C-alpha positions in Angstrom: 67.1 -120.6 68.1 70.9 -121.2 67.4 74.1 -120.3 69.2 77.6 -120.8 67.4 80.9 -122.3 69.0 84.2 -121.2 67.8 87.1 -118.8 68.1 85.6 -116.1 66.3 84.4 -112.9 67.9 80.8 -113.2 66.6 80.4 -116.6 68.0 78.0 -116.9 71.1 80.4 -119.4 72.8 83.9 -118.2 72.1 86.6 -120.9 72.5 90.4 -120.7 71.7 92.4 -124.2 70.9 95.0 -124.7 67.9 92.2 -127.2 66.4 89.4 -125.0 66.8 87.9 -123.1 64.0 86.6 -119.5 63.4 83.2 -121.2 63.1 83.5 -124.7 64.6 80.0 -125.7 65.2 76.3 -124.5 65.6 74.0 -125.6 68.5 70.4 -125.5 67.1 67.3 -125.9 69.6 63.9 -126.7 67.6 61.0 -126.1 70.4 58.4 -127.7 68.3 60.3 -130.9 68.5 61.7 -130.8 72.0 65.2 -131.4 70.3 68.7 -129.8 70.2 71.0 -130.6 67.2 74.8 -130.0 66.7 76.2 -129.2 63.1 79.7 -129.3 62.7 80.8 -126.2 60.6 84.4 -126.5 61.2 87.7 -127.4 59.0 89.2 -129.8 61.7 86.2 -131.7 62.7 83.7 -131.9 65.6 83.2 -135.2 67.4 80.3 -136.5 69.5 81.0 -139.6 71.9 84.0 -140.2 70.1 82.5 -140.1 66.5 83.0 -137.4 64.2 80.1 -135.6 62.8 79.3 -135.4 59.2 81.8 -132.6 57.9 80.9 -128.8 56.9 77.3 -128.7 57.7 76.1 -131.7 55.6 73.9 -133.0 58.4 72.8 -132.2 61.8 73.0 -134.6 64.8 70.5 -134.6 67.8 72.3 -134.0 71.1 71.3 -136.0 74.2 71.7 -135.3 78.0 75.3 -136.7 78.8 76.7 -136.7 75.4 80.3 -135.5 75.1 80.8 -132.8 72.5 84.9 -132.5 71.4 86.1 -129.7 69.5 89.0 -132.0 68.0 89.9 -135.5 67.4 89.9 -137.6 70.4 92.9 -139.5 69.7 94.9 -136.0 70.2 96.7 -136.3 73.6 94.7 -133.3 75.4 90.9 -133.7 74.8 88.9 -130.3 74.9 85.2 -130.2 74.7 82.1 -130.4 76.9 79.6 -132.8 78.4 76.0 -132.0 77.2 73.5 -131.2 79.7 70.1 -130.7 77.9 67.1 -129.3 80.3 63.8 -128.8 78.2 61.0 -127.1 80.1 
């Protein structure tokens, strides 16, 4: 199962911001592995715990409980993102 994050009306999580892309990132749940992944699909970058994710859907990175997901470079004055809360049941 997946859900998308971005400014586009078709995204499951619609977010507005000057550096947020129409399709900014995709969260992917793989129940057979019990894992949750994030894929950066943006033009401006997505950051996990302060590090930029591989660009333009070139790789997916596993999310863990307590991770900080930012939708813009953390060096910008105003950070905008989410804390990851993963519960698998």
